[in-house]
SENU-914525 format. One record per atom (N, C-alpha, C): residue in three letters; atom name; z, y, x. Coordinates in pm, whole numbers, padded with zeros to 5 digits. Atoms other than C-alpha are relative to their C-alpha. Layout:
<sites>
+------+------+--------+--------+--------+
: resn : name :     zz :     yy :     xx :
+------+------+--------+--------+--------+
:  ALA :   CA :      Z :      Y :      X :
...
+------+------+--------+--------+--------+
</sites>
This chain:
<sites>
+------+------+--------+--------+--------+
: resn : name :     zz :     yy :     xx :
+------+------+--------+--------+--------+
:  ALA :    N : -00025 : -00046 : -00146 :
:  ALA :   CA : -08357 :  00164 :  02562 :
:  ALA :    C : -00077 : -00181 :  00042 :
:  ASP :    N :  00060 :  00143 : -00038 :
:  ASP :   CA : -08580 : -00066 :  02769 :
:  ASP :    C :  00114 : -00070 :  00152 :
:  ALA :    N : -00091 :  00019 : -00126 :
:  ALA :   CA : -08428 : -00294 :  03093 :
:  ALA :    C :  00002 :  00126 :  00124 :
:  SER :    N : -00013 : -00105 : -00084 :
:  SER :   CA : -08445 :  00006 :  03324 :
:  SER :    C :  00077 :  00117 : -00075 :
:  GLY :    N : -00103 : -00104 :  00096 :
:  GLY :   CA : -08272 :  00215 :  03043 :
:  GLY :    C : -00100 :  00159 : -00043 :
:  VAL :    N :  00040 : -00098 :  00079 :
:  VAL :   CA : -08553 :  00443 :  02951 :
:  VAL :    C :  00011 :  00019 : -00169 :
:  VAL :    N : -00028 : -00016 :  00122 :
:  VAL :   CA : -08533 :  00544 :  02618 :
:  VAL :    C : -00212 :  00014 : -00062 :
:  ASP :    N :  00153 :  00012 :  00070 :
:  ASP :   CA : -08883 :  00471 :  02355 :
:  ASP :    C : -00062 :  00119 :  00006 :
:  PRO :    N :  00046 : -00129 : -00010 :
:  PRO :   CA : -09119 :  00800 :  02373 :
:  PRO :    C :  00047 :  00016 : -00155 :
:  HIS :    N : -00041 : -00018 :  00111 :
:  HIS :   CA : -09080 :  00728 :  01993 :
:  HIS :    C :  00146 :  00089 : -00052 :
:  ILE :    N : -00181 : -00026 :  00017 :
:  ILE :   CA : -08723 :  00765 :  01984 :
:  ILE :    C :  00051 :  00146 :  00036 :
:  VAL :    N : -00034 : -00094 : -00075 :
:  VAL :   CA : -08734 :  01063 :  02235 :
:  VAL :    C : -00061 :  00133 : -00175 :
:  VAL :    N :  00106 : -00078 :  00025 :
:  VAL :   CA : -09057 :  01241 :  01971 :
:  VAL :    C :  00172 : -00001 : -00178 :
:  ALA :    N : -00139 :  00033 :  00100 :
:  ALA :   CA : -08730 :  01116 :  01658 :
:  ALA :    C :  00140 :  00125 :  00018 :
:  ALA :    N : -00156 : -00087 : -00025 :
:  ALA :   CA : -08458 :  01333 :  01836 :
:  ALA :    C : -00080 :  00169 : -00038 :
:  ILE :    N :  00038 : -00152 :  00013 :
:  ILE :   CA : -08680 :  01687 :  01823 :
:  ILE :    C : -00093 :  00044 : -00080 :
:  ASP :    N :  00069 : -00068 :  00100 :
:  ASP :   CA : -08850 :  01666 :  01494 :
:  ASP :    C :  00079 :  00091 : -00050 :
:  CYS :    N :  00010 : -00113 :  00091 :
:  CYS :   CA : -08631 :  01802 :  01315 :
:  CYS :    C :  00138 :  00096 : -00001 :
:  PRO :    N : -00034 : -00187 : -00093 :
:  PRO :   CA : -08407 :  02053 :  01476 :
:  PRO :    C : -00119 :  00093 :  00012 :
:  GLY :    N :  00029 : -00049 :  00048 :
:  GLY :   CA : -08667 :  02252 :  01410 :
:  GLY :    C :  00017 :  00027 : -00119 :
:  ALA :    N : -00003 : -00043 :  00088 :
:  ALA :   CA : -08667 :  02265 :  01103 :
:  ALA :    C :  00142 :  00111 : -00054 :
:  MET :    N : -00163 : -00110 : -00059 :
:  MET :   CA : -08305 :  02407 :  01202 :
:  MET :    C : -00008 :  00145 :  00037 :
:  ALA :    N : -00034 : -00151 : -00036 :
:  ALA :   CA : -08400 :  02712 :  01341 :
:  ALA :    C : -00018 :  00072 : -00085 :
:  PHE :    N : -00011 : -00136 :  00175 :
:  PHE :   CA : -08482 :  02852 :  00953 :
:  PHE :    C :  00052 : -00001 : -00029 :
:  ILE :    N : -00123 :  00015 :  00145 :
:  ILE :   CA : -08255 :  02695 :  00765 :
:  ILE :    C :  00128 :  00002 :  00064 :
:  ALA :    N : -00092 : -00081 : -00052 :
:  ALA :   CA : -08005 :  02826 :  01024 :
:  ALA :    C :  00052 :  00138 : -00036 :
:  TYR :    N :  00065 : -00145 :  00022 :
:  TYR :   CA : -08132 :  03208 :  00890 :
:  TYR :    C : -00039 : -00056 : -00189 :
:  GLU :    N :  00015 : -00001 :  00089 :
:  GLU :   CA : -08148 :  03110 :  00546 :
:  GLU :    C : -00158 : -00093 : -00101 :
:  GLU :    N :  00110 : -00030 :  00062 :
:  GLU :   CA : -08511 :  03005 :  00496 :
:  GLU :    C : -00033 : -00148 :  00011 :
:  ARG :    N :  00048 :  00134 :  00055 :
:  ARG :   CA : -08613 :  02680 :  00289 :
:  ARG :    C : -00058 : -00121 :  00105 :
:  ALA :    N :  00120 :  00108 : -00075 :
:  ALA :   CA : -08811 :  02487 :  00613 :
:  ALA :    C :  00020 : -00126 : -00058 :
:  GLY :    N : -00079 :  00127 :  00108 :
:  GLY :   CA : -08800 :  02083 :  00424 :
:  GLY :    C : -00126 : -00105 :  00083 :
:  LEU :    N :  00137 :  00099 :  00031 :
:  LEU :   CA : -09217 :  01996 :  00459 :
:  LEU :    C :  00002 :  00098 :  00162 :
:  LEU :    N : -00009 :  00035 : -00173 :
:  LEU :   CA : -09293 :  01930 :  00856 :
:  LEU :    C : -00181 : -00017 : -00065 :
:  GLY :    N :  00186 :  00005 : -00029 :
:  GLY :   CA : -09719 :  01971 :  00874 :
:  GLY :    C : -00041 :  00008 :  00081 :
:  ARG :    N :  00064 :  00002 : -00103 :
:  ARG :   CA : -09751 :  01929 :  01179 :
:  ARG :    C :  00123 : -00012 :  00127 :
:  MET :    N : -00068 :  00016 : -00081 :
:  MET :   CA : -09599 :  01871 :  01534 :
:  MET :    C : -00074 : -00064 :  00166 :
:  VAL :    N :  00105 :  00070 : -00141 :
:  VAL :   CA : -09747 :  01802 :  01878 :
:  VAL :    C :  00123 : -00031 :  00112 :
:  VAL :    N : -00136 :  00018 : -00142 :
:  VAL :   CA : -09531 :  01646 :  02170 :
:  VAL :    C : -00079 :  00008 :  00147 :
:  GLU :    N : -00013 :  00064 : -00107 :
:  GLU :   CA : -09529 :  01645 :  02515 :
:  GLU :    C :  00074 : -00010 :  00088 :
:  GLN :    N : -00132 :  00106 : -00088 :
:  GLN :   CA : -09289 :  01455 :  02703 :
:  GLN :    C : -00022 : -00006 :  00187 :
:  PHE :    N : -00024 : -00088 : -00085 :
:  PHE :   CA : -09231 :  01591 :  03049 :
:  PHE :    C :  00053 : -00087 :  00105 :
:  ALA :    N : -00062 :  00135 : -00146 :
:  ALA :   CA : -09064 :  01243 :  03275 :
:  ALA :    C :  00098 : -00072 : -00180 :
:  PRO :    N : -00067 : -00003 :  00038 :
:  PRO :   CA : -08854 :  01042 :  03091 :
:  PRO :    C :  00152 : -00001 : -00034 :
:  ALA :    N : -00172 : -00071 :  00019 :
:  ALA :   CA : -08528 :  01052 :  02894 :
:  ALA :    C :  00093 : -00171 :  00070 :
:  GLN :    N : -00086 :  00088 : -00090 :
:  GLN :   CA : -08278 :  00808 :  03070 :
:  GLN :    C :  00098 :  00041 : -00086 :
:  ALA :    N : -00108 : -00017 :  00073 :
:  ALA :   CA : -08014 :  00654 :  02841 :
:  ALA :    C :  00071 : -00015 :  00042 :
:  GLU :    N : -00132 : -00006 : -00010 :
:  GLU :   CA : -07739 :  00635 :  02968 :
:  GLU :    C : -00016 :  00162 :  00092 :
:  ALA :    N : -00042 : -00199 : -00086 :
:  ALA :   CA : -07745 :  01077 :  03103 :
:  ALA :    C : -00010 :  00018 : -00170 :
:  ASP :    N : -00037 : -00066 :  00067 :
:  ASP :   CA : -07662 :  01316 :  02880 :
:  ASP :    C : -00072 :  00109 : -00045 :
:  HIS :    N :  00053 : -00011 : -00013 :
:  HIS :   CA : -07883 :  01486 :  02703 :
:  HIS :    C : -00018 :  00199 : -00062 :
:  ILE :    N : -00038 : -00075 :  00076 :
:  ILE :   CA : -07913 :  01863 :  02493 :
:  ILE :    C : -00109 :  00059 : -00090 :
:  VAL :    N :  00132 :  00019 :  00066 :
:  VAL :   CA : -08162 :  01911 :  02183 :
:  VAL :    C : -00017 :  00179 : -00015 :
:  MET :    N : -00011 : -00167 :  00026 :
:  MET :   CA : -08264 :  02291 :  02171 :
:  MET :    C : -00106 :  00024 : -00114 :
:  ALA :    N :  00099 : -00078 :  00040 :
:  ALA :   CA : -08493 :  02467 :  01875 :
:  ALA :    C :  00023 :  00095 : -00011 :
:  TRP :    N : -00019 : -00114 :  00038 :
:  TRP :   CA : -08575 :  02795 :  01835 :
:  TRP :    C : -00100 :  00082 : -00103 :
:  GLN :    N :  00093 : -00133 :  00043 :
:  GLN :   CA : -08808 :  03049 :  01599 :
:  GLN :    C : -00088 :  00008 :  00126 :
:  ILE :    N :  00132 : -00096 : -00075 :
:  ILE :   CA : -09171 :  03117 :  01728 :
:  ILE :    C : -00056 :  00088 : -00076 :
:  GLY :    N :  00001 : -00046 :  00112 :
:  GLY :   CA : -09282 :  03270 :  01390 :
:  GLY :    C : -00006 : -00057 : -00152 :
:  ILE :    N :  00101 :  00037 :  00160 :
:  ILE :   CA : -09429 :  03287 :  01050 :
:  ILE :    C : -00132 :  00063 :  00017 :
:  GLU :    N :  00140 : -00080 :  00015 :
:  GLU :   CA : -09762 :  03324 :  00950 :
:  GLU :    C : -00118 : -00051 : -00107 :
:  GLY :    N :  00034 :  00036 :  00131 :
:  GLY :   CA : -09795 :  03321 :  00565 :
:  GLY :    C :  00111 : -00075 : -00027 :
:  LYS :    N : -00144 :  00133 :  00102 :
:  LYS :   CA : -09638 :  03002 :  00456 :
:  LYS :    C :  00042 : -00066 :  00142 :
:  LYS :    N :  00009 :  00079 : -00156 :
:  LYS :   CA : -09640 :  02832 :  00868 :
:  LYS :    C :  00114 :  00086 : -00006 :
:  LEU :    N : -00187 : -00070 : -00134 :
:  LEU :   CA : -09228 :  02843 :  00963 :
:  LEU :    C : -00082 : -00052 :  00135 :
:  LEU :    N : -00005 :  00086 : -00196 :
:  LEU :   CA : -09360 :  02769 :  01362 :
:  LEU :    C :  00107 :  00015 :  00012 :
:  ALA :    N : -00167 :  00023 : -00108 :
:  ALA :   CA : -09070 :  02650 :  01563 :
:  ALA :    C : -00065 : -00069 :  00118 :
:  GLY :    N :  00040 :  00091 : -00093 :
:  GLY :   CA : -09113 :  02471 :  01899 :
:  GLY :    C :  00182 : -00027 :  00036 :
:  SER :    N : -00150 :  00081 : -00051 :
:  SER :   CA : -08778 :  02212 :  01993 :
:  SER :    C : -00009 : -00095 :  00192 :
:  ALA :    N :  00028 :  00094 : -00115 :
:  ALA :   CA : -08725 :  02064 :  02281 :
:  ALA :    C :  00153 : -00092 :  00054 :
:  LEU :    N : -00065 :  00057 : -00077 :
:  LEU :   CA : -08494 :  01779 :  02487 :
:  LEU :    C :  00047 :  00057 :  00172 :
:  VAL :    N : -00048 : -00044 : -00052 :
:  VAL :   CA : -08344 :  01889 :  02766 :
:  VAL :    C :  00133 : -00126 :  00040 :
:  THR :    N : -00116 :  00038 : -00078 :
:  THR :   CA : -08127 :  01754 :  03060 :
:  THR :    C :  00138 :  00051 :  00004 :
:  THR :    N : -00082 : -00110 : -00039 :
:  THR :   CA : -07779 :  01840 :  03106 :
:  THR :    C : -00047 :  00113 :  00139 :
:  THR :    N :  00027 : -00054 : -00066 :
:  THR :   CA : -07910 :  02005 :  03423 :
:  THR :    C : -00097 :  00084 :  00010 :
:  GLY :    N :  00096 : -00047 :  00039 :
:  GLY :   CA : -08209 :  02208 :  03232 :
:  GLY :    C : -00134 : -00021 : -00013 :
:  ASP :    N :  00134 :  00059 : -00043 :
:  ASP :   CA : -08499 :  01994 :  03351 :
:  ASP :    C : -00027 : -00040 : -00195 :
:  VAL :    N :  00057 :  00040 :  00067 :
:  VAL :   CA : -08721 :  01961 :  03062 :
:  VAL :    C : -00005 : -00146 :  00019 :
:  VAL :    N :  00096 :  00217 :  00041 :
:  VAL :   CA : -08810 :  01556 :  02913 :
:  VAL :    C : -00077 :  00051 : -00095 :
:  ALA :    N :  00040 : -00033 :  00079 :
:  ALA :   CA : -09002 :  01691 :  02622 :
:  ALA :    C : -00013 :  00102 : -00099 :
:  ALA :    N : -00025 : -00089 :  00118 :
:  ALA :   CA : -09100 :  01983 :  02387 :
:  ALA :    C : -00079 : -00026 : -00065 :
:  SER :    N :  00103 :  00001 :  00076 :
:  SER :   CA : -09269 :  02030 :  02079 :
:  SER :    C : -00013 :  00112 : -00022 :
:  ARG :    N :  00044 : -00098 :  00063 :
:  ARG :   CA : -09493 :  02274 :  01911 :
:  ARG :    C :  00043 : -00043 : -00203 :
:  GLN :    N :  00007 :  00060 :  00100 :
:  GLN :   CA : -09423 :  02259 :  01528 :
:  GLN :    C : -00045 :  00086 : -00156 :
:  THR :    N : -00070 : -00130 :  00144 :
:  THR :   CA : -09498 :  02415 :  01134 :
:  THR :    C : -00027 : -00112 : -00080 :
:  TRP :    N : -00041 :  00026 :  00043 :
:  TRP :   CA : -09366 :  02359 :  00889 :
:  TRP :    C :  00017 :  00104 : -00131 :
:  PHE :    N : -00050 : -00041 :  00148 :
:  PHE :   CA : -09335 :  02432 :  00518 :
:  PHE :    C :  00131 :  00050 : -00065 :
:  PRO :    N : -00125 : -00103 :  00050 :
:  PRO :   CA : -09077 :  02642 :  00253 :
:  PRO :    C :  00021 : -00221 : -00041 :
:  PHE :    N : -00024 :  00085 :  00088 :
:  PHE :   CA : -08910 :  02336 :  00098 :
:  PHE :    C :  00026 :  00000 : -00142 :
:  PRO :    N :  00035 : -00077 :  00140 :
:  PRO :   CA : -09020 :  02414 : -00277 :
:  PRO :    C :  00175 : -00016 : -00094 :
:  GLY :    N : -00139 : -00030 :  00085 :
:  GLY :   CA : -08725 :  02480 : -00492 :
:  GLY :    C :  00031 :  00164 : -00036 :
:  PRO :    N : -00066 : -00162 :  00082 :
:  PRO :   CA : -08513 :  02807 : -00665 :
:  PRO :    C : -00032 :  00104 :  00083 :
+------+------+--------+--------+--------+
</sites>
């Protein structure tokens, strides 16, 4: 965080990256290769504040696994949100 307690936007993006895959992995879908992630940050994340990270499935289009994720404050204000395209992790 900077001197005023604001978290660097790169860290915010990192916080909401992998949870998108977990929205599928939790249901035994092998998401693991991130194809695209579009992020919009609506407010600064404060280092000393508690936050909640959440993710959800948007849908499946062929091999594309579409997910959303967000960083929100404990009062429900959206700090940042993303839309992600994942691909199944290769394997058996």
